[in-house]
mmCIF entry with sequence, helices, sheets and N, C-alpha, C, O atoms, coordinates in Angstrom:
data_MODEL
# 
_entry.id   MODEL 
# 
_entity.id                         1 
_entity.type                       polymer 
_entity.pdbx_number_of_molecules   1 
# 
_entity_poly.entity_id                      1 
_entity_poly.type                           'polypeptide(L)' 
_entity_poly.nstd_linkage                   no 
_entity_poly.nstd_monomer                   no 
_entity_poly.pdbx_seq_one_letter_code       
;(UNK)(UNK)(UNK)(UNK)(UNK)(UNK)(UNK)(UNK)(UNK)(UNK)(UNK)(UNK)(UNK)(UNK)(UNK)(UNK)
(UNK)(UNK)(UNK)(UNK)(UNK)(UNK)(UNK)(UNK)(UNK)(UNK)(UNK)(UNK)(UNK)(UNK)(UNK)(UNK)
(UNK)(UNK)(UNK)(UNK)(UNK)(UNK)(UNK)(UNK)(UNK)(UNK)(UNK)(UNK)(UNK)(UNK)(UNK)(UNK)
(UNK)(UNK)(UNK)(UNK)(UNK)
;
_entity_poly.pdbx_seq_one_letter_code_can   XXXXXXXXXXXXXXXXXXXXXXXXXXXXXXXXXXXXXXXXXXXXXXXXXXXXX 
_entity_poly.pdbx_strand_id                 A 
# 
loop_
_entity_poly_seq.entity_id 
_entity_poly_seq.num 
_entity_poly_seq.mon_id 
_entity_poly_seq.hetero 
1 1  UNK n 
1 2  UNK n 
1 3  UNK n 
1 4  UNK n 
1 5  UNK n 
1 6  UNK n 
1 7  UNK n 
1 8  UNK n 
1 9  UNK n 
1 10 UNK n 
1 11 UNK n 
1 12 UNK n 
1 13 UNK n 
1 14 UNK n 
1 15 UNK n 
1 16 UNK n 
1 17 UNK n 
1 18 UNK n 
1 19 UNK n 
1 20 UNK n 
1 21 UNK n 
1 22 UNK n 
1 23 UNK n 
1 24 UNK n 
1 25 UNK n 
1 26 UNK n 
1 27 UNK n 
1 28 UNK n 
1 29 UNK n 
1 30 UNK n 
1 31 UNK n 
1 32 UNK n 
1 33 UNK n 
1 34 UNK n 
1 35 UNK n 
1 36 UNK n 
1 37 UNK n 
1 38 UNK n 
1 39 UNK n 
1 40 UNK n 
1 41 UNK n 
1 42 UNK n 
1 43 UNK n 
1 44 UNK n 
1 45 UNK n 
1 46 UNK n 
1 47 UNK n 
1 48 UNK n 
1 49 UNK n 
1 50 UNK n 
1 51 UNK n 
1 52 UNK n 
1 53 UNK n 
# 
_struct_asym.id          A 
_struct_asym.entity_id   1 
# 
loop_
_struct_conf.conf_type_id 
_struct_conf.id 
_struct_conf.pdbx_PDB_helix_id 
_struct_conf.beg_label_comp_id 
_struct_conf.beg_label_asym_id 
_struct_conf.beg_label_seq_id 
_struct_conf.pdbx_beg_PDB_ins_code 
_struct_conf.end_label_comp_id 
_struct_conf.end_label_asym_id 
_struct_conf.end_label_seq_id 
_struct_conf.pdbx_end_PDB_ins_code 
_struct_conf.beg_auth_comp_id 
_struct_conf.beg_auth_asym_id 
_struct_conf.beg_auth_seq_id 
_struct_conf.end_auth_comp_id 
_struct_conf.end_auth_asym_id 
_struct_conf.end_auth_seq_id 
_struct_conf.pdbx_PDB_helix_class 
_struct_conf.details 
_struct_conf.pdbx_PDB_helix_length 
HELX_P HELX_P1 AA1 UNK A 8  ? UNK A 23 ? UNK A 8  UNK A 23 1 ? 16 
HELX_P HELX_P2 AA2 UNK A 45 ? UNK A 52 ? UNK A 45 UNK A 52 5 ? 8  
# 
_struct_conf_type.id          HELX_P 
_struct_conf_type.criteria    ? 
_struct_conf_type.reference   ? 
# 
_struct_sheet.id               AA1 
_struct_sheet.type             ? 
_struct_sheet.number_strands   3 
_struct_sheet.details          ? 
# 
loop_
_struct_sheet_order.sheet_id 
_struct_sheet_order.range_id_1 
_struct_sheet_order.range_id_2 
_struct_sheet_order.offset 
_struct_sheet_order.sense 
AA1 1 2 ? anti-parallel 
AA1 2 3 ? anti-parallel 
# 
loop_
_struct_sheet_range.sheet_id 
_struct_sheet_range.id 
_struct_sheet_range.beg_label_comp_id 
_struct_sheet_range.beg_label_asym_id 
_struct_sheet_range.beg_label_seq_id 
_struct_sheet_range.pdbx_beg_PDB_ins_code 
_struct_sheet_range.end_label_comp_id 
_struct_sheet_range.end_label_asym_id 
_struct_sheet_range.end_label_seq_id 
_struct_sheet_range.pdbx_end_PDB_ins_code 
_struct_sheet_range.beg_auth_comp_id 
_struct_sheet_range.beg_auth_asym_id 
_struct_sheet_range.beg_auth_seq_id 
_struct_sheet_range.end_auth_comp_id 
_struct_sheet_range.end_auth_asym_id 
_struct_sheet_range.end_auth_seq_id 
AA1 1 UNK A 2  ? UNK A 3  ? UNK A 2  UNK A 3  
AA1 2 UNK A 39 ? UNK A 43 ? UNK A 39 UNK A 43 
AA1 3 UNK A 29 ? UNK A 33 ? UNK A 29 UNK A 33 
# 
loop_
_atom_site.group_PDB 
_atom_site.id 
_atom_site.type_symbol 
_atom_site.label_atom_id 
_atom_site.label_alt_id 
_atom_site.label_comp_id 
_atom_site.label_asym_id 
_atom_site.label_entity_id 
_atom_site.label_seq_id 
_atom_site.pdbx_PDB_ins_code 
_atom_site.Cartn_x 
_atom_site.Cartn_y 
_atom_site.Cartn_z 
_atom_site.occupancy 
_atom_site.B_iso_or_equiv 
_atom_site.pdbx_formal_charge 
_atom_site.auth_seq_id 
_atom_site.auth_comp_id 
_atom_site.auth_asym_id 
_atom_site.auth_atom_id 
_atom_site.pdbx_PDB_model_num 
ATOM 1   N N  . UNK A 1 1  ? 50.007 97.529  106.620 1.00 0.00 ? 1  UNK A N  1 
ATOM 2   C CA . UNK A 1 1  ? 50.754 97.159  105.459 1.00 0.00 ? 1  UNK A CA 1 
ATOM 3   C C  . UNK A 1 1  ? 51.745 96.081  105.887 1.00 0.00 ? 1  UNK A C  1 
ATOM 4   O O  . UNK A 1 1  ? 52.470 96.232  106.870 1.00 0.00 ? 1  UNK A O  1 
ATOM 5   N N  . UNK A 1 2  ? 51.755 95.005  105.134 1.00 0.00 ? 2  UNK A N  1 
ATOM 6   C CA . UNK A 1 2  ? 52.660 93.899  105.409 1.00 0.00 ? 2  UNK A CA 1 
ATOM 7   C C  . UNK A 1 2  ? 53.516 93.649  104.174 1.00 0.00 ? 2  UNK A C  1 
ATOM 8   O O  . UNK A 1 2  ? 53.006 93.337  103.098 1.00 0.00 ? 2  UNK A O  1 
ATOM 9   N N  . UNK A 1 3  ? 54.795 93.788  104.346 1.00 0.00 ? 3  UNK A N  1 
ATOM 10  C CA . UNK A 1 3  ? 55.752 93.529  103.273 1.00 0.00 ? 3  UNK A CA 1 
ATOM 11  C C  . UNK A 1 3  ? 56.068 92.035  103.247 1.00 0.00 ? 3  UNK A C  1 
ATOM 12  O O  . UNK A 1 3  ? 55.785 91.322  104.210 1.00 0.00 ? 3  UNK A O  1 
ATOM 13  N N  . UNK A 1 4  ? 56.646 91.567  102.163 1.00 0.00 ? 4  UNK A N  1 
ATOM 14  C CA . UNK A 1 4  ? 57.016 90.155  101.996 1.00 0.00 ? 4  UNK A CA 1 
ATOM 15  C C  . UNK A 1 4  ? 55.806 89.235  102.129 1.00 0.00 ? 4  UNK A C  1 
ATOM 16  O O  . UNK A 1 4  ? 55.894 88.152  102.709 1.00 0.00 ? 4  UNK A O  1 
ATOM 17  N N  . UNK A 1 5  ? 54.676 89.680  101.582 1.00 0.00 ? 5  UNK A N  1 
ATOM 18  C CA . UNK A 1 5  ? 53.433 88.931  101.714 1.00 0.00 ? 5  UNK A CA 1 
ATOM 19  C C  . UNK A 1 5  ? 53.473 87.575  101.015 1.00 0.00 ? 5  UNK A C  1 
ATOM 20  O O  . UNK A 1 5  ? 52.592 86.745  101.238 1.00 0.00 ? 5  UNK A O  1 
ATOM 21  N N  . UNK A 1 6  ? 54.456 87.341  100.194 1.00 0.00 ? 6  UNK A N  1 
ATOM 22  C CA . UNK A 1 6  ? 54.563 86.028  99.547  1.00 0.00 ? 6  UNK A CA 1 
ATOM 23  C C  . UNK A 1 6  ? 54.989 84.940  100.539 1.00 0.00 ? 6  UNK A C  1 
ATOM 24  O O  . UNK A 1 6  ? 54.895 83.752  100.231 1.00 0.00 ? 6  UNK A O  1 
ATOM 25  N N  . UNK A 1 7  ? 55.448 85.332  101.705 1.00 0.00 ? 7  UNK A N  1 
ATOM 26  C CA . UNK A 1 7  ? 55.863 84.379  102.740 1.00 0.00 ? 7  UNK A CA 1 
ATOM 27  C C  . UNK A 1 7  ? 54.650 83.819  103.475 1.00 0.00 ? 7  UNK A C  1 
ATOM 28  O O  . UNK A 1 7  ? 53.680 84.531  103.734 1.00 0.00 ? 7  UNK A O  1 
ATOM 29  N N  . UNK A 1 8  ? 54.720 82.545  103.802 1.00 0.00 ? 8  UNK A N  1 
ATOM 30  C CA . UNK A 1 8  ? 53.605 81.866  104.469 1.00 0.00 ? 8  UNK A CA 1 
ATOM 31  C C  . UNK A 1 8  ? 53.303 82.493  105.833 1.00 0.00 ? 8  UNK A C  1 
ATOM 32  O O  . UNK A 1 8  ? 52.134 82.649  106.186 1.00 0.00 ? 8  UNK A O  1 
ATOM 33  N N  . UNK A 1 9  ? 54.315 82.850  106.591 1.00 0.00 ? 9  UNK A N  1 
ATOM 34  C CA . UNK A 1 9  ? 54.098 83.443  107.912 1.00 0.00 ? 9  UNK A CA 1 
ATOM 35  C C  . UNK A 1 9  ? 53.328 84.748  107.843 1.00 0.00 ? 9  UNK A C  1 
ATOM 36  O O  . UNK A 1 9  ? 52.442 84.993  108.661 1.00 0.00 ? 9  UNK A O  1 
ATOM 37  N N  . UNK A 1 10 ? 53.660 85.585  106.875 1.00 0.00 ? 10 UNK A N  1 
ATOM 38  C CA . UNK A 1 10 ? 52.957 86.850  106.699 1.00 0.00 ? 10 UNK A CA 1 
ATOM 39  C C  . UNK A 1 10 ? 51.526 86.613  106.244 1.00 0.00 ? 10 UNK A C  1 
ATOM 40  O O  . UNK A 1 10 ? 50.613 87.313  106.684 1.00 0.00 ? 10 UNK A O  1 
ATOM 41  N N  . UNK A 1 11 ? 51.319 85.638  105.370 1.00 0.00 ? 11 UNK A N  1 
ATOM 42  C CA . UNK A 1 11 ? 49.961 85.310  104.928 1.00 0.00 ? 11 UNK A CA 1 
ATOM 43  C C  . UNK A 1 11 ? 49.114 84.819  106.095 1.00 0.00 ? 11 UNK A C  1 
ATOM 44  O O  . UNK A 1 11 ? 47.940 85.173  106.207 1.00 0.00 ? 11 UNK A O  1 
ATOM 45  N N  . UNK A 1 12 ? 49.705 84.011  106.957 1.00 0.00 ? 12 UNK A N  1 
ATOM 46  C CA . UNK A 1 12 ? 48.975 83.529  108.138 1.00 0.00 ? 12 UNK A CA 1 
ATOM 47  C C  . UNK A 1 12 ? 48.632 84.674  109.079 1.00 0.00 ? 12 UNK A C  1 
ATOM 48  O O  . UNK A 1 12 ? 47.544 84.701  109.654 1.00 0.00 ? 12 UNK A O  1 
ATOM 49  N N  . UNK A 1 13 ? 49.556 85.623  109.240 1.00 0.00 ? 13 UNK A N  1 
ATOM 50  C CA . UNK A 1 13 ? 49.306 86.764  110.110 1.00 0.00 ? 13 UNK A CA 1 
ATOM 51  C C  . UNK A 1 13 ? 48.138 87.598  109.577 1.00 0.00 ? 13 UNK A C  1 
ATOM 52  O O  . UNK A 1 13 ? 47.282 88.030  110.349 1.00 0.00 ? 13 UNK A O  1 
ATOM 53  N N  . UNK A 1 14 ? 48.102 87.823  108.265 1.00 0.00 ? 14 UNK A N  1 
ATOM 54  C CA . UNK A 1 14 ? 47.011 88.586  107.660 1.00 0.00 ? 14 UNK A CA 1 
ATOM 55  C C  . UNK A 1 14 ? 45.689 87.849  107.831 1.00 0.00 ? 14 UNK A C  1 
ATOM 56  O O  . UNK A 1 14 ? 44.661 88.470  108.103 1.00 0.00 ? 14 UNK A O  1 
ATOM 57  N N  . UNK A 1 15 ? 45.710 86.536  107.673 1.00 0.00 ? 15 UNK A N  1 
ATOM 58  C CA . UNK A 1 15 ? 44.485 85.753  107.872 1.00 0.00 ? 15 UNK A CA 1 
ATOM 59  C C  . UNK A 1 15 ? 43.971 85.923  109.298 1.00 0.00 ? 15 UNK A C  1 
ATOM 60  O O  . UNK A 1 15 ? 42.775 86.130  109.503 1.00 0.00 ? 15 UNK A O  1 
ATOM 61  N N  . UNK A 1 16 ? 44.861 85.837  110.283 1.00 0.00 ? 16 UNK A N  1 
ATOM 62  C CA . UNK A 1 16 ? 44.459 86.022  111.684 1.00 0.00 ? 16 UNK A CA 1 
ATOM 63  C C  . UNK A 1 16 ? 43.915 87.424  111.921 1.00 0.00 ? 16 UNK A C  1 
ATOM 64  O O  . UNK A 1 16 ? 42.926 87.595  112.633 1.00 0.00 ? 16 UNK A O  1 
ATOM 65  N N  . UNK A 1 17 ? 44.546 88.413  111.338 1.00 0.00 ? 17 UNK A N  1 
ATOM 66  C CA . UNK A 1 17 ? 44.091 89.793  111.482 1.00 0.00 ? 17 UNK A CA 1 
ATOM 67  C C  . UNK A 1 17 ? 42.698 89.974  110.894 1.00 0.00 ? 17 UNK A C  1 
ATOM 68  O O  . UNK A 1 17 ? 41.829 90.577  111.522 1.00 0.00 ? 17 UNK A O  1 
ATOM 69  N N  . UNK A 1 18 ? 42.486 89.454  109.694 1.00 0.00 ? 18 UNK A N  1 
ATOM 70  C CA . UNK A 1 18 ? 41.172 89.568  109.054 1.00 0.00 ? 18 UNK A CA 1 
ATOM 71  C C  . UNK A 1 18 ? 40.108 88.825  109.851 1.00 0.00 ? 18 UNK A C  1 
ATOM 72  O O  . UNK A 1 18 ? 38.987 89.314  109.989 1.00 0.00 ? 18 UNK A O  1 
ATOM 73  N N  . UNK A 1 19 ? 40.444 87.654  110.374 1.00 0.00 ? 19 UNK A N  1 
ATOM 74  C CA . UNK A 1 19 ? 39.495 86.910  111.211 1.00 0.00 ? 19 UNK A CA 1 
ATOM 75  C C  . UNK A 1 19 ? 39.105 87.725  112.440 1.00 0.00 ? 19 UNK A C  1 
ATOM 76  O O  . UNK A 1 19 ? 37.935 87.753  112.823 1.00 0.00 ? 19 UNK A O  1 
ATOM 77  N N  . UNK A 1 20 ? 40.079 88.386  113.056 1.00 0.00 ? 20 UNK A N  1 
ATOM 78  C CA . UNK A 1 20 ? 39.827 89.198  114.249 1.00 0.00 ? 20 UNK A CA 1 
ATOM 79  C C  . UNK A 1 20 ? 38.951 90.406  113.911 1.00 0.00 ? 20 UNK A C  1 
ATOM 80  O O  . UNK A 1 20 ? 38.025 90.734  114.655 1.00 0.00 ? 20 UNK A O  1 
ATOM 81  N N  . UNK A 1 21 ? 39.242 91.058  112.802 1.00 0.00 ? 21 UNK A N  1 
ATOM 82  C CA . UNK A 1 21 ? 38.429 92.199  112.385 1.00 0.00 ? 21 UNK A CA 1 
ATOM 83  C C  . UNK A 1 21 ? 36.992 91.770  112.109 1.00 0.00 ? 21 UNK A C  1 
ATOM 84  O O  . UNK A 1 21 ? 36.049 92.437  112.533 1.00 0.00 ? 21 UNK A O  1 
ATOM 85  N N  . UNK A 1 22 ? 36.827 90.659  111.400 1.00 0.00 ? 22 UNK A N  1 
ATOM 86  C CA . UNK A 1 22 ? 35.476 90.153  111.100 1.00 0.00 ? 22 UNK A CA 1 
ATOM 87  C C  . UNK A 1 22 ? 34.725 89.784  112.375 1.00 0.00 ? 22 UNK A C  1 
ATOM 88  O O  . UNK A 1 22 ? 33.542 90.095  112.515 1.00 0.00 ? 22 UNK A O  1 
ATOM 89  N N  . UNK A 1 23 ? 35.408 89.126  113.300 1.00 0.00 ? 23 UNK A N  1 
ATOM 90  C CA . UNK A 1 23 ? 34.733 88.693  114.533 1.00 0.00 ? 23 UNK A CA 1 
ATOM 91  C C  . UNK A 1 23 ? 34.288 89.876  115.384 1.00 0.00 ? 23 UNK A C  1 
ATOM 92  O O  . UNK A 1 23 ? 33.406 89.738  116.232 1.00 0.00 ? 23 UNK A O  1 
ATOM 93  N N  . UNK A 1 24 ? 34.895 91.035  115.161 1.00 0.00 ? 24 UNK A N  1 
ATOM 94  C CA . UNK A 1 24 ? 34.508 92.249  115.873 1.00 0.00 ? 24 UNK A CA 1 
ATOM 95  C C  . UNK A 1 24 ? 33.672 93.188  114.996 1.00 0.00 ? 24 UNK A C  1 
ATOM 96  O O  . UNK A 1 24 ? 33.471 94.356  115.328 1.00 0.00 ? 24 UNK A O  1 
ATOM 97  N N  . UNK A 1 25 ? 33.189 92.648  113.865 1.00 0.00 ? 25 UNK A N  1 
ATOM 98  C CA . UNK A 1 25 ? 32.341 93.410  112.944 1.00 0.00 ? 25 UNK A CA 1 
ATOM 99  C C  . UNK A 1 25 ? 32.972 94.734  112.517 1.00 0.00 ? 25 UNK A C  1 
ATOM 100 O O  . UNK A 1 25 ? 32.300 95.763  112.452 1.00 0.00 ? 25 UNK A O  1 
ATOM 101 N N  . UNK A 1 26 ? 34.265 94.692  112.230 1.00 0.00 ? 26 UNK A N  1 
ATOM 102 C CA . UNK A 1 26 ? 34.992 95.875  111.763 1.00 0.00 ? 26 UNK A CA 1 
ATOM 103 C C  . UNK A 1 26 ? 35.141 95.779  110.247 1.00 0.00 ? 26 UNK A C  1 
ATOM 104 O O  . UNK A 1 26 ? 35.690 94.809  109.725 1.00 0.00 ? 26 UNK A O  1 
ATOM 105 N N  . UNK A 1 27 ? 34.648 96.792  109.557 1.00 0.00 ? 27 UNK A N  1 
ATOM 106 C CA . UNK A 1 27 ? 34.740 96.835  108.104 1.00 0.00 ? 27 UNK A CA 1 
ATOM 107 C C  . UNK A 1 27 ? 36.166 97.173  107.700 1.00 0.00 ? 27 UNK A C  1 
ATOM 108 O O  . UNK A 1 27 ? 36.785 98.082  108.253 1.00 0.00 ? 27 UNK A O  1 
ATOM 109 N N  . UNK A 1 28 ? 36.675 96.427  106.729 1.00 0.00 ? 28 UNK A N  1 
ATOM 110 C CA . UNK A 1 28 ? 38.022 96.706  106.232 1.00 0.00 ? 28 UNK A CA 1 
ATOM 111 C C  . UNK A 1 28 ? 38.088 96.430  104.742 1.00 0.00 ? 28 UNK A C  1 
ATOM 112 O O  . UNK A 1 28 ? 37.245 95.731  104.181 1.00 0.00 ? 28 UNK A O  1 
ATOM 113 N N  . UNK A 1 29 ? 39.095 96.987  104.125 1.00 0.00 ? 29 UNK A N  1 
ATOM 114 C CA . UNK A 1 29 ? 39.359 96.793  102.704 1.00 0.00 ? 29 UNK A CA 1 
ATOM 115 C C  . UNK A 1 29 ? 40.774 96.273  102.563 1.00 0.00 ? 29 UNK A C  1 
ATOM 116 O O  . UNK A 1 29 ? 41.648 96.574  103.376 1.00 0.00 ? 29 UNK A O  1 
ATOM 117 N N  . UNK A 1 30 ? 40.989 95.487  101.515 1.00 0.00 ? 30 UNK A N  1 
ATOM 118 C CA . UNK A 1 30 ? 42.267 94.805  101.359 1.00 0.00 ? 30 UNK A CA 1 
ATOM 119 C C  . UNK A 1 30 ? 42.745 94.917  99.915  1.00 0.00 ? 30 UNK A C  1 
ATOM 120 O O  . UNK A 1 30 ? 41.952 94.874  98.974  1.00 0.00 ? 30 UNK A O  1 
ATOM 121 N N  . UNK A 1 31 ? 44.046 95.060  99.763  1.00 0.00 ? 31 UNK A N  1 
ATOM 122 C CA . UNK A 1 31 ? 44.649 95.050  98.429  1.00 0.00 ? 31 UNK A CA 1 
ATOM 123 C C  . UNK A 1 31 ? 46.010 94.377  98.531  1.00 0.00 ? 31 UNK A C  1 
ATOM 124 O O  . UNK A 1 31 ? 46.699 94.461  99.548  1.00 0.00 ? 31 UNK A O  1 
ATOM 125 N N  . UNK A 1 32 ? 46.364 93.719  97.463  1.00 0.00 ? 32 UNK A N  1 
ATOM 126 C CA . UNK A 1 32 ? 47.674 93.084  97.371  1.00 0.00 ? 32 UNK A CA 1 
ATOM 127 C C  . UNK A 1 32 ? 48.392 93.644  96.161  1.00 0.00 ? 32 UNK A C  1 
ATOM 128 O O  . UNK A 1 32 ? 47.819 93.745  95.076  1.00 0.00 ? 32 UNK A O  1 
ATOM 129 N N  . UNK A 1 33 ? 49.638 94.003  96.352  1.00 0.00 ? 33 UNK A N  1 
ATOM 130 C CA . UNK A 1 33 ? 50.447 94.563  95.284  1.00 0.00 ? 33 UNK A CA 1 
ATOM 131 C C  . UNK A 1 33 ? 51.686 93.698  95.106  1.00 0.00 ? 33 UNK A C  1 
ATOM 132 O O  . UNK A 1 33 ? 52.417 93.422  96.058  1.00 0.00 ? 33 UNK A O  1 
ATOM 133 N N  . UNK A 1 34 ? 51.904 93.279  93.869  1.00 0.00 ? 34 UNK A N  1 
ATOM 134 C CA . UNK A 1 34 ? 53.033 92.398  93.565  1.00 0.00 ? 34 UNK A CA 1 
ATOM 135 C C  . UNK A 1 34 ? 54.192 93.213  92.998  1.00 0.00 ? 34 UNK A C  1 
ATOM 136 O O  . UNK A 1 34 ? 54.003 94.193  92.278  1.00 0.00 ? 34 UNK A O  1 
ATOM 137 N N  . UNK A 1 35 ? 55.366 92.782  93.340  1.00 0.00 ? 35 UNK A N  1 
ATOM 138 C CA . UNK A 1 35 ? 56.586 93.398  92.838  1.00 0.00 ? 35 UNK A CA 1 
ATOM 139 C C  . UNK A 1 35 ? 57.737 92.488  93.187  1.00 0.00 ? 35 UNK A C  1 
ATOM 140 O O  . UNK A 1 35 ? 57.570 91.272  93.270  1.00 0.00 ? 35 UNK A O  1 
ATOM 141 N N  . UNK A 1 36 ? 58.894 93.061  93.391  1.00 0.00 ? 36 UNK A N  1 
ATOM 142 C CA . UNK A 1 36 ? 60.021 92.239  93.833  1.00 0.00 ? 36 UNK A CA 1 
ATOM 143 C C  . UNK A 1 36 ? 59.683 91.581  95.166  1.00 0.00 ? 36 UNK A C  1 
ATOM 144 O O  . UNK A 1 36 ? 60.139 90.478  95.466  1.00 0.00 ? 36 UNK A O  1 
ATOM 145 N N  . UNK A 1 37 ? 58.884 92.273  95.950  1.00 0.00 ? 37 UNK A N  1 
ATOM 146 C CA . UNK A 1 37 ? 58.354 91.758  97.203  1.00 0.00 ? 37 UNK A CA 1 
ATOM 147 C C  . UNK A 1 37 ? 56.870 92.101  97.220  1.00 0.00 ? 37 UNK A C  1 
ATOM 148 O O  . UNK A 1 37 ? 56.501 93.244  96.950  1.00 0.00 ? 37 UNK A O  1 
ATOM 149 N N  . UNK A 1 38 ? 56.016 91.134  97.531  1.00 0.00 ? 38 UNK A N  1 
ATOM 150 C CA . UNK A 1 38 ? 54.579 91.399  97.565  1.00 0.00 ? 38 UNK A CA 1 
ATOM 151 C C  . UNK A 1 38 ? 54.219 92.151  98.843  1.00 0.00 ? 38 UNK A C  1 
ATOM 152 O O  . UNK A 1 38 ? 54.856 91.989  99.884  1.00 0.00 ? 38 UNK A O  1 
ATOM 153 N N  . UNK A 1 39 ? 53.176 92.980  98.733  1.00 0.00 ? 39 UNK A N  1 
ATOM 154 C CA . UNK A 1 39 ? 52.708 93.784  99.855  1.00 0.00 ? 39 UNK A CA 1 
ATOM 155 C C  . UNK A 1 39 ? 51.199 93.602  99.981  1.00 0.00 ? 39 UNK A C  1 
ATOM 156 O O  . UNK A 1 39 ? 50.486 93.574  98.978  1.00 0.00 ? 39 UNK A O  1 
ATOM 157 N N  . UNK A 1 40 ? 50.723 93.481  101.202 1.00 0.00 ? 40 UNK A N  1 
ATOM 158 C CA . UNK A 1 40 ? 49.291 93.427  101.472 1.00 0.00 ? 40 UNK A CA 1 
ATOM 159 C C  . UNK A 1 40 ? 48.938 94.637  102.335 1.00 0.00 ? 40 UNK A C  1 
ATOM 160 O O  . UNK A 1 40 ? 49.622 94.945  103.311 1.00 0.00 ? 40 UNK A O  1 
ATOM 161 N N  . UNK A 1 41 ? 47.861 95.310  101.956 1.00 0.00 ? 41 UNK A N  1 
ATOM 162 C CA . UNK A 1 41 ? 47.401 96.492  102.679 1.00 0.00 ? 41 UNK A CA 1 
ATOM 163 C C  . UNK A 1 41 ? 45.988 96.225  103.171 1.00 0.00 ? 41 UNK A C  1 
ATOM 164 O O  . UNK A 1 41 ? 45.122 95.805  102.404 1.00 0.00 ? 41 UNK A O  1 
ATOM 165 N N  . UNK A 1 42 ? 45.765 96.469  104.445 1.00 0.00 ? 42 UNK A N  1 
ATOM 166 C CA . UNK A 1 42 ? 44.428 96.373  105.028 1.00 0.00 ? 42 UNK A CA 1 
ATOM 167 C C  . UNK A 1 42 ? 44.135 97.719  105.673 1.00 0.00 ? 42 UNK A C  1 
ATOM 168 O O  . UNK A 1 42 ? 44.909 98.219  106.489 1.00 0.00 ? 42 UNK A O  1 
ATOM 169 N N  . UNK A 1 43 ? 42.991 98.296  105.287 1.00 0.00 ? 43 UNK A N  1 
ATOM 170 C CA . UNK A 1 43 ? 42.659 99.646  105.747 1.00 0.00 ? 43 UNK A CA 1 
ATOM 171 C C  . UNK A 1 43 ? 41.188 99.742  106.138 1.00 0.00 ? 43 UNK A C  1 
ATOM 172 O O  . UNK A 1 43 ? 40.374 98.887  105.790 1.00 0.00 ? 43 UNK A O  1 
ATOM 173 N N  . UNK A 1 44 ? 40.874 100.798 106.865 1.00 0.00 ? 44 UNK A N  1 
ATOM 174 C CA . UNK A 1 44 ? 39.483 101.093 107.213 1.00 0.00 ? 44 UNK A CA 1 
ATOM 175 C C  . UNK A 1 44 ? 38.785 101.728 106.015 1.00 0.00 ? 44 UNK A C  1 
ATOM 176 O O  . UNK A 1 44 ? 39.414 102.030 105.001 1.00 0.00 ? 44 UNK A O  1 
ATOM 177 N N  . UNK A 1 45 ? 37.484 101.923 106.147 1.00 0.00 ? 45 UNK A N  1 
ATOM 178 C CA . UNK A 1 45 ? 36.711 102.525 105.065 1.00 0.00 ? 45 UNK A CA 1 
ATOM 179 C C  . UNK A 1 45 ? 37.239 103.916 104.711 1.00 0.00 ? 45 UNK A C  1 
ATOM 180 O O  . UNK A 1 45 ? 37.267 104.298 103.541 1.00 0.00 ? 45 UNK A O  1 
ATOM 181 N N  . UNK A 1 46 ? 37.653 104.660 105.722 1.00 0.00 ? 46 UNK A N  1 
ATOM 182 C CA . UNK A 1 46 ? 38.172 106.019 105.492 1.00 0.00 ? 46 UNK A CA 1 
ATOM 183 C C  . UNK A 1 46 ? 39.364 106.017 104.540 1.00 0.00 ? 46 UNK A C  1 
ATOM 184 O O  . UNK A 1 46 ? 39.529 106.946 103.749 1.00 0.00 ? 46 UNK A O  1 
ATOM 185 N N  . UNK A 1 47 ? 40.182 104.998 104.611 1.00 0.00 ? 47 UNK A N  1 
ATOM 186 C CA . UNK A 1 47 ? 41.401 104.920 103.802 1.00 0.00 ? 47 UNK A CA 1 
ATOM 187 C C  . UNK A 1 47 ? 41.265 103.951 102.626 1.00 0.00 ? 47 UNK A C  1 
ATOM 188 O O  . UNK A 1 47 ? 42.269 103.557 102.032 1.00 0.00 ? 47 UNK A O  1 
ATOM 189 N N  . UNK A 1 48 ? 40.050 103.569 102.289 1.00 0.00 ? 48 UNK A N  1 
ATOM 190 C CA . UNK A 1 48 ? 39.830 102.555 101.263 1.00 0.00 ? 48 UNK A CA 1 
ATOM 191 C C  . UNK A 1 48 ? 40.389 102.943 99.892  1.00 0.00 ? 48 UNK A C  1 
ATOM 192 O O  . UNK A 1 48 ? 40.660 102.070 99.068  1.00 0.00 ? 48 UNK A O  1 
ATOM 193 N N  . UNK A 1 49 ? 40.561 104.233 99.643  1.00 0.00 ? 49 UNK A N  1 
ATOM 194 C CA . UNK A 1 49 ? 41.133 104.658 98.361  1.00 0.00 ? 49 UNK A CA 1 
ATOM 195 C C  . UNK A 1 49 ? 42.536 104.083 98.153  1.00 0.00 ? 49 UNK A C  1 
ATOM 196 O O  . UNK A 1 49 ? 42.995 103.968 97.017  1.00 0.00 ? 49 UNK A O  1 
ATOM 197 N N  . UNK A 1 50 ? 43.211 103.725 99.234  1.00 0.00 ? 50 UNK A N  1 
ATOM 198 C CA . UNK A 1 50 ? 44.553 103.135 99.113  1.00 0.00 ? 50 UNK A CA 1 
ATOM 199 C C  . UNK A 1 50 ? 44.526 101.757 98.464  1.00 0.00 ? 50 UNK A C  1 
ATOM 200 O O  . UNK A 1 50 ? 45.562 101.253 98.032  1.00 0.00 ? 50 UNK A O  1 
ATOM 201 N N  . UNK A 1 51 ? 43.364 101.155 98.394  1.00 0.00 ? 51 UNK A N  1 
ATOM 202 C CA . UNK A 1 51 ? 43.264 99.830  97.769  1.00 0.00 ? 51 UNK A CA 1 
ATOM 203 C C  . UNK A 1 51 ? 42.995 99.934  96.282  1.00 0.00 ? 51 UNK A C  1 
ATOM 204 O O  . UNK A 1 51 ? 42.826 98.913  95.616  1.00 0.00 ? 51 UNK A O  1 
ATOM 205 N N  . UNK A 1 52 ? 42.950 101.142 95.747  1.00 0.00 ? 52 UNK A N  1 
ATOM 206 C CA . UNK A 1 52 ? 42.670 101.328 94.323  1.00 0.00 ? 52 UNK A CA 1 
ATOM 207 C C  . UNK A 1 52 ? 43.895 101.767 93.530  1.00 0.00 ? 52 UNK A C  1 
ATOM 208 O O  . UNK A 1 52 ? 43.770 102.220 92.392  1.00 0.00 ? 52 UNK A O  1 
ATOM 209 N N  . UNK A 1 53 ? 45.049 101.639 94.111  1.00 0.00 ? 53 UNK A N  1 
ATOM 210 C CA . UNK A 1 53 ? 46.274 102.088 93.433  1.00 0.00 ? 53 UNK A CA 1 
ATOM 211 C C  . UNK A 1 53 ? 46.671 101.147 92.324  1.00 0.00 ? 53 UNK A C  1 
ATOM 212 O O  . UNK A 1 53 ? 47.677 101.374 91.651  1.00 0.00 ? 53 UNK A O  1 
# 
C-alpha cells in the first residue's frame, strides 16, 4: 500500500515495483483509491479481494 499516490515519486516507485513483479512472472492485482490523499494497493492473488473495495 502506497499513500500519497498522486505524487510523481510514488507513481514512479509503483511502476518500478510492477515492472519487477512482471519480470519475475509474479501475478499481482492493483487498485487505486482516491480521497484527500490517493492510495495504491498492490496485492497477491490471495489478497485480491482487497482490490474490490
